[in-house]
Structures are given as C-alpha cells and as structure tokens.
C-alpha positions in Angstrom: 0.0 0.0 0.0 1.3 3.5 -0.9 1.1 6.0 2.0 1.7 9.7 1.8 2.0 11.6 5.1 2.4 15.3 5.7 4.7 16.0 8.7 4.5 19.5 10.2 7.6 20.8 12.0 7.4 22.8 15.2 9.0 25.9 13.6 10.5 27.2 10.4 14.0 26.8 12.0 13.8 23.0 12.3 16.3 20.9 10.3 14.0 19.1 7.8 16.7 16.8 6.7 16.9 15.3 10.2 13.1 14.7 10.2 13.3 13.0 6.8 16.2 10.8 7.8 14.5 9.7 11.0 11.3 9.0 9.2 13.1 6.9 6.6 14.8 4.9 9.3 11.5 4.2 11.1 9.8 3.1 7.9 12.6 0.7 7.0 12.7 -0.7 10.6 9.0 -1.6 10.2 9.5 -3.4 6.8 8.2 -0.4 4.8 9.9 0.8 1.6 10.8 4.5 1.2 9.8 6.1 -2.1 10.0 9.8 -2.0 10.5 12.7 0.6 9.9 16.3 -0.4 9.3 19.6 1.2 6.1 21.6 0.7 6.0 25.4 1.5 3.2 26.2 3.9 3.5 29.9 5.0 6.0 32.4 6.4 9.0 30.1 5.7 7.4 27.1 7.3 7.7 23.9 5.2 6.1 20.5 5.7 7.8 17.2 4.9 5.8 15.0 2.6 6.8 11.4 3.1 5.7 8.8 0.5 6.4 5.1 1.3 5.1 1.6 0.8 3.6 0.0 3.8 2.8 -3.8 4.2 -1.0 -4.2 4.1 -0.9 -6.8 6.9 0.6 -4.2 9.3 -1.5 -1.7 11.2 -0.9 1.9 9.9 -1.3 3.2 13.4 2.1 1.7 14.3 4.1 3.9 12.0 1.8 7.0 12.6 2.6 6.9 16.3 6.4 6.6 15.6 6.4 9.5 13.1 4.4 11.7 15.5 7.1 11.1 18.1 10.0 12.3 15.9 11.8 15.3 17.6 10.5 18.6 16.3 7.4 17.1 14.5 4.3 19.0 15.7 1.7 16.9 13.8 1.2 14.4 11.0 -1.6 13.8 8.6 -2.3 11.1 6.1 -2.9 12.8 2.8 -3.1 9.9 0.5 -3.4 6.1 0.7 -3.7 3.8 -2.3 -3.0 0.2 -3.4 0.2 -0.2 -5.4 0.3 -2.9 -8.0 
C-alpha cells in the first residue's frame, strides 16, 4: 500500500533533513519501503515534509503513525493519500 503523510515541524527553523532521515529509518525498521520525501512550502518560511512510502498491508498503519508523531520537532502528522500499489 502506498502511503503519503504530511509531517509539520514545530517551527521554520527545524532541520527538515533530520526529520526526513529519522522517518526513513523508522519506515525501514518496520518493513516499509521508502519512495520519496519532499518539502512543501506552507507559509512564512514554514515547510512541511511530505513522506511517500510503501507499507505492508498486513501491518497496522497506526504503528508507523505513532512513531512518526514522536520524531523530535514534529508538531503533527496527517495522512494525505493512501492507495493500493500494484
């Protein structure tokens, strides 16, 4: 299953590369497969990290959601897309 999650940092000064790297590590540890990580401008210099990865259908999505929420300097996360990948 392909999952796209928006991760909002706590401030514009946060190192987004650290957030991306930590997210990639967490996805791989849970048998997910990283696809794409990009930054999306929000407002006033604030950028969100958009994480796109494959997630095993037999695993609960809540597992990775909880881990991503707990990354240092991540204020919130939101699933913005979820689809079956052939």
